[in-house]
Every structure is written in C-alpha cells, then in structure tokens.
Backbone as numpy.savetxt, mean C-alpha at the origin, in Angstrom:
# Nx Ny Nz CAx CAy CAz Cx Cy Cz
36.94 27.60 -14.06 37.58 28.17 -12.46 36.35 28.93 -12.01
36.30 28.47 -10.93 35.31 29.65 -9.76 36.46 30.40 -8.74
36.08 31.63 -8.86 36.98 32.15 -8.20 36.77 32.38 -6.81
37.69 32.97 -5.98 37.02 32.82 -4.15 35.86 33.71 -4.30
35.64 34.82 -5.33 34.48 35.72 -5.11 33.29 34.50 -5.30
33.51 33.96 -5.93 32.27 33.09 -6.71 31.86 32.02 -5.55
32.79 31.71 -4.83 32.97 30.44 -3.92 31.53 30.47 -2.82
31.56 31.41 -2.21 30.07 31.29 -1.26 29.47 31.52 -1.82
28.70 31.60 -3.10 27.83 31.52 -3.79 27.08 30.04 -3.97
28.17 29.35 -4.86 28.19 28.00 -4.65 27.65 27.46 -3.51
28.41 27.39 -2.55 28.48 26.82 -1.30 26.48 26.78 -0.55
26.53 28.21 -0.57 25.51 28.99 -0.65 24.04 28.24 -1.65
24.11 28.05 -2.29 23.57 26.99 -3.20 23.31 25.56 -2.91
24.49 24.89 -2.52 24.48 23.58 -2.23 23.77 23.34 -0.91
24.14 24.42 0.23 23.23 24.16 1.61 21.90 24.51 1.55
21.71 25.63 0.51 19.78 25.42 0.38 19.63 24.01 -0.22
19.92 23.54 -1.48 19.39 22.47 -1.68 19.47 21.23 -0.75
20.53 21.29 0.24 20.72 20.67 1.18 19.53 20.25 2.04
19.28 21.75 2.09 18.34 21.95 3.39 16.98 21.46 2.36
16.96 21.61 1.60 15.54 21.39 0.72 15.66 19.99 0.94
16.45 19.08 0.42 16.47 17.58 0.27 15.89 16.99 1.70
16.72 17.60 3.17 16.67 17.38 4.14 15.38 17.31 4.50
14.33 18.75 3.98 12.65 18.95 3.88 12.11 17.92 3.48
12.06 17.56 2.31 11.62 16.15 1.46 12.14 15.20 1.89
13.30 14.70 2.41 13.62 13.11 2.76 12.61 13.01 4.50
12.39 14.45 5.40 11.65 14.16 6.35 9.98 14.31 5.74
9.24 14.90 5.19 8.24 14.65 4.19 8.16 13.07 4.33
9.00 12.54 3.65 9.08 11.21 3.03 8.94 10.08 4.15
9.77 10.37 5.24 9.91 9.61 6.41 8.82 9.52 7.03
7.80 10.87 7.53 6.93 10.90 7.91 5.86 10.12 7.01
5.42 10.32 6.12 4.65 9.62 5.02 4.86 8.43 5.32
6.05 7.80 5.19 6.17 6.33 5.77 5.96 5.82 6.63
5.95 6.42 7.66 5.70 6.54 8.91 4.10 6.18 9.08
3.68 6.89 8.80 1.81 7.40 8.45 1.67 6.07 7.73
2.22 5.48 6.42 1.81 4.43 6.12 1.72 3.00 6.52
3.28 2.94 7.45 3.18 1.94 8.03 2.08 1.42 9.15
1.67 2.48 9.78 0.84 2.65 11.08 -0.26 2.17 10.41
-0.94 3.19 9.07 -1.93 2.61 8.80 -2.30 0.96 8.40
-0.99 0.52 7.16 -1.30 -0.64 7.15 -1.22 -1.70 8.37
0.06 -1.41 9.65 -1.06 -1.75 10.97 -1.91 -2.27 11.36
-2.41 -1.20 11.40 -4.05 -0.88 11.91 -5.28 -2.03 10.44
-4.27 -1.75 9.62 -5.53 -2.67 8.46 -5.32 -3.74 8.49
-3.89 -4.60 8.85 -3.56 -5.85 9.33 -4.49 -6.50 10.79
-4.41 -5.30 11.49 -5.59 -5.52 12.64 -6.76 -5.50 12.16
-7.18 -4.92 11.63 -8.83 -4.90 11.43 -8.88 -6.06 10.75
-8.33 -6.63 9.69 -8.38 -8.20 8.57 -8.38 -9.37 9.64
-7.47 -9.02 10.49 -7.59 -10.28 11.36 -8.71 -10.00 12.71
-9.09 -9.51 12.76 -10.45 -9.05 13.44 -11.94 -9.59 12.63
-11.09 -9.36 11.26 -12.91 -9.82 9.99 -12.47 -11.24 10.25
-11.51 -12.00 10.18 -10.86 -13.11 9.96 -11.03 -14.23 11.30
-11.14 -13.79 12.40 -12.04 -14.34 13.79 -13.37 -14.44 13.70
-14.05 -12.87 13.29 -15.48 -13.10 13.14 -16.19 -13.99 12.52
-15.07 -13.75 10.71 -15.97 -15.31 9.49 -15.82 -16.09 10.37
-14.88 -16.71 11.24 -14.85 -18.00 11.96 -15.63 -18.70 12.53
-16.09 -17.11 13.82 -17.15 -17.72 14.19 -18.64 -17.82 13.87
-19.07 -16.78 12.53 -19.68 -16.78 12.31 -19.93 -17.96 11.67
-18.94 -18.68 10.64 -18.87 -19.65 9.96 -19.29 -20.89 10.88
-18.74 -21.16 12.02 -18.57 -22.25 13.04 -20.59 -22.31 13.81
-20.58 -21.17 13.81 -22.26 -20.88 14.04 -23.07 -21.26 12.54
-22.67 -21.10 11.56 -23.88 -22.06 10.76 -24.51 -20.60 9.96
-23.86 -19.50 10.07 -24.30 -18.41 9.68 -23.80 -18.23 8.23
-22.76 -18.57 8.21 -22.46 -18.36 6.48 -23.15 -19.64 5.12
-23.87 -20.47 5.84 -24.16 -21.70 5.06 -23.56 -22.82 5.77
-23.95 -24.29 5.19 -23.62 -25.21 5.10 -22.15 -25.28 4.86
-21.98 -25.40 3.86 -20.95 -25.21 3.30 -19.47 -24.35 3.88
-19.50 -23.14 4.40 -18.80 -22.60 5.40 -18.56 -23.33 6.33
-19.44 -23.78 7.26 -19.25 -24.45 8.72 -18.64 -26.05 8.09
-18.97 -26.48 7.30 -17.97 -27.60 7.15 -16.28 -26.84 6.82
-16.38 -25.91 5.91 -15.04 -25.83 5.94 -14.28 -25.44 7.12
-14.77 -24.83 7.35 -14.81 -23.98 9.00 -14.25 -25.42 10.27
-15.16 -26.32 10.15 -14.88 -27.70 10.96 -13.43 -28.03 10.10
-13.38 -28.39 8.87 -11.93 -28.96 8.40 -10.87 -27.78 9.05
-10.64 -26.84 8.93 -9.69 -25.48 9.21 -9.34 -25.76 10.70
-10.22 -26.21 11.28 -10.66 -25.87 12.40 -9.71 -27.13 12.84
-9.79 -28.27 12.34 -9.10 -29.70 12.54 -7.69 -29.55 11.86
-7.35 -28.29 11.06 -5.81 -28.18 10.56 -5.77 -29.11 9.30
-6.66 -29.73 8.65 -6.92 -30.53 7.20 -7.13 -29.41 6.08
-7.46 -28.53 6.42 -7.18 -27.24 5.11 -6.68 -25.86 5.69
-7.14 -25.14 4.81 -6.77 -23.35 4.93 -7.38 -22.42 4.71
-8.08 -21.28 4.98 -8.48 -20.04 4.12 -7.93 -20.18 2.79
-6.38 -20.02 2.69 -5.38 -19.95 1.77 -5.64 -20.86 0.80
-6.01 -22.33 1.42 -6.14 -23.30 0.76 -7.53 -23.24 -0.44
-8.26 -22.69 0.75 -9.39 -22.60 -0.47 -9.67 -21.74 -1.12
-9.03 -20.49 -0.91 -8.91 -19.49 -1.87 -7.95 -19.43 -3.21
-6.94 -20.11 -2.89 -5.79 -20.27 -3.82 -6.24 -22.30 -5.25
-7.29 -22.22 -4.55 -7.49 -23.59 -5.06 -6.93 -25.30 -5.07
-5.78 -25.22 -3.63 -5.43 -26.83 -3.62 -6.34 -27.13 -2.49
-7.90 -26.83 -2.08 -8.71 -27.96 -1.64 -9.56 -28.12 -2.88
-9.46 -29.02 -2.91 -10.41 -29.52 -4.40 -11.88 -30.03 -3.95
-11.98 -29.45 -2.25 -13.64 -30.64 -1.93 -14.44 -29.80 -2.50
-15.68 -30.82 -2.65 -16.73 -29.72 -3.07 -17.18 -28.56 -2.50
-17.22 -28.56 -1.21 -17.71 -27.14 -0.23 -16.71 -26.47 -1.03
-15.49 -26.78 -1.23 -13.99 -25.71 -1.41 -14.54 -24.80 -3.07
-14.88 -26.11 -3.59 -14.65 -25.61 -5.01 -16.27 -24.61 -5.38
-17.07 -25.16 -4.50 -18.69 -24.23 -4.68 -17.89 -23.34 -4.32
-17.72 -23.00 -2.86 -17.04 -22.13 -2.69 -16.61 -20.36 -3.56
-15.46 -21.01 -4.03 -14.26 -20.49 -5.15 -15.85 -19.53 -6.22
-16.18 -20.90 -6.80 -17.37 -20.17 -7.75 -18.27 -19.56 -7.24
-18.71 -19.31 -6.38 -19.76 -18.13 -5.86 -18.87 -16.62 -6.04
-17.35 -17.03 -4.81 -16.29 -15.94 -4.96 -16.40 -15.37 -6.47
-16.06 -16.00 -7.42 -15.68 -15.62 -8.70 -16.83 -14.89 -9.00
-18.28 -15.44 -9.37 -19.35 -14.41 -9.50 -19.68 -13.66 -8.99
-19.67 -13.79 -7.81 -19.82 -12.34 -6.83 -18.76 -11.15 -7.17
-17.36 -11.28 -7.56 -16.34 -10.70 -7.70 -16.98 -10.05 -9.14
-17.06 -10.66 -10.42 -17.54 -10.49 -11.47 -18.63 -9.36 -11.01
-19.78 -9.79 -10.23 -20.86 -8.77 -10.22 -20.42 -7.64 -9.48
-19.37 -7.76 -8.71 -19.20 -6.18 -8.20 -18.59 -5.54 -9.14
-17.11 -6.10 -9.96 -16.54 -5.35 -11.26 -17.66 -4.49 -11.91
-18.68 -5.52 -12.58 -19.56 -4.65 -13.18 -20.25 -3.49 -13.17
-20.89 -3.42 -11.89 -21.25 -2.67 -10.88 -20.04 -1.34 -11.26
-18.65 -1.54 -10.47 -18.09 -0.40 -10.48 -17.74 0.49 -11.83
-17.77 -0.43 -12.75 -17.91 -0.20 -14.10 -18.79 0.78 -14.17
-20.45 0.40 -14.09 -21.16 0.87 -14.40 -21.46 2.14 -13.45
-21.33 2.17 -12.44 -21.48 2.90 -11.34 -20.45 3.59 -10.61
-19.28 4.43 -11.47 -18.18 5.08 -10.66 -18.97 6.02 -10.09
-18.18 6.47 -8.50 -18.71 6.84 -7.53 -17.83 8.20 -7.79
-18.38 9.48 -8.18 -16.99 10.29 -8.62 -17.15 11.33 -6.98
-18.08 11.03 -6.48 -17.90 12.10 -4.71 -16.70 11.55 -3.87
-16.51 9.87 -4.06 -15.51 9.65 -3.29 -14.20 9.77 -3.31
-13.43 10.57 -2.47 -12.09 11.09 -2.15 -11.23 9.77 -2.91
-10.34 9.58 -3.40 -9.43 8.70 -3.43 -7.90 9.10 -2.66
-8.21 9.14 -1.48 -7.12 9.30 -0.50 -5.47 8.95 -0.81
-5.79 7.57 -0.72 -4.74 6.54 -1.12 -3.96 7.03 -2.23
-4.99 7.00 -3.46 -4.28 7.60 -4.71 -3.54 8.90 -4.44
-3.97 9.67 -4.01 -3.83 11.18 -3.88 -2.51 11.27 -3.21
-2.39 10.53 -1.66 -1.08 10.23 -1.45 0.33 9.53 -2.13
0.29 8.36 -2.76 0.80 8.08 -3.72 1.37 8.87 -4.72
0.39 9.91 -4.87 0.84 10.79 -6.25 1.66 11.93 -5.19
1.02 11.71 -4.24 2.59 12.81 -3.84 3.40 12.96 -3.50
3.45 11.11 -2.73 4.93 10.87 -2.87 5.95 10.46 -4.39
5.02 10.41 -5.27 5.50 10.74 -6.54 6.23 11.97 -6.83
5.39 12.94 -6.32 5.72 13.98 -6.70 7.06 14.67 -5.86
6.87 14.33 -4.12 8.14 14.69 -3.42 9.50 13.73 -4.42
9.43 12.33 -4.35 10.51 12.07 -5.11 10.99 12.55 -6.58
9.83 13.27 -7.00 10.53 13.58 -8.15 11.34 15.13 -7.95
10.56 15.81 -6.84 11.34 17.46 -6.71 12.99 16.38 -5.88
12.94 15.57 -5.28 13.97 15.04 -4.41 14.98 14.96 -5.79
14.64 13.95 -6.83 15.51 13.78 -7.99 15.78 14.57 -8.89
15.36 16.13 -9.31 15.83 17.24 -9.49 16.59 17.78 -8.40
16.50 18.15 -7.56 17.57 18.55 -6.36 18.85 18.00 -6.61
18.78 16.61 -7.02 20.35 16.42 -6.79 20.83 16.40 -8.49
20.20 16.34 -9.02 20.69 16.98 -10.33 21.07 18.05 -10.26
20.44 19.13 -9.84 20.85 20.91 -9.57 22.30 20.45 -8.88
21.92 19.74 -7.83 23.66 19.78 -7.03 24.80 19.21 -7.83
24.69 18.56 -8.58 25.37 17.92 -9.39 25.69 18.78 -10.38
24.71 19.29 -10.96 25.47 20.33 -11.84 26.17 21.57 -11.25
26.07 21.80 -9.97 27.07 22.56 -9.23 28.56 22.48 -9.32
29.46 23.46 -10.25 30.90 22.98 -9.64 31.35 23.66 -8.55
31.82 22.67 -7.87 32.65 23.37 -6.86 34.34 22.80 -6.83
35.03 24.17 -6.85 36.82 23.81 -7.01 37.08 22.65 -6.27
38.38 22.84 -5.74 38.41 21.43 -5.23 39.34 22.58 -4.01
39.61 23.71 -4.31 40.53 24.14 -2.85 39.25 24.73 -2.26
38.04 24.73 -2.27 36.66 25.18 -1.21 36.64 24.05 -0.03
C-alpha cells in the first residue's frame, strides 16, 4: 500500500509517462498527416501519368496495340484494369500482358544483380521510425500499468 508520502512520486511518474505518450502520439499524428499528403500527391501524379499514357496511346506513340486498346477503353468496351487483370482476352491485351511480364522480369533481374547502395530508402526509414515510436508507446503503457496507485489518491 502506498503511503501519503509516496503518492506524489507515483503521480509524478504517471504524469511524466502521460506527457511522453502525448508527445509520441503527436509525432505519430504528424507523420500520419505527412503520409496522407504524400499519398494524395502520389495519386495526383498517377492520374496525370494515366492521362498522359492515354494521350500517347491515342496518338499511336505507344504502338498500334495500345492505340487499338485505347480506342476500346474510350468506347467503354474495356479498361486499363481489365487489361492488367487479364479479364480482357483480346489478342492486343494478351500481347500487352506478355510484354509487361517480360519487362517486369528484366527489371527484377536488374535489381537483383545491380543493387544501388547509394540511394536512401526514405520510405523504409520512415516506417522504421513509426515502428520504433509504436514500440516506445507500448513500453510506456506497460510502465504506467505497472505503477500502483492507491484508491485514496
């Protein structure tokens, strides 16, 4: 049982732990906002790239297969999603998927044989920081739960 003389020590420890938790929660909230903004920017970039690809396909800059497929997309007969998922069974779509698979395999081989050690992995570093903050938060919660506080306080 905690004596009245020990009570302020326990309350001070709880207050300190709560302040630290609030700080970590604030950091995580800020990081979450940053990630949401990055995601929004990424989606905007993807939409712009999709519009550009469609324009290039219509102009025939990506080859006759893409031009034919884009015409069908514009007519609502198919979609980029259907092309990539394999639900469009047209010869042009099959050929496009075969090309995508071949290019993907080449890229995977290049990455395995030539890793670029000079490029920082910012996203991986950010996720690691979030995981560390989450672990710190879990440890503080465990510490708070371990503190005995008498009902009379």
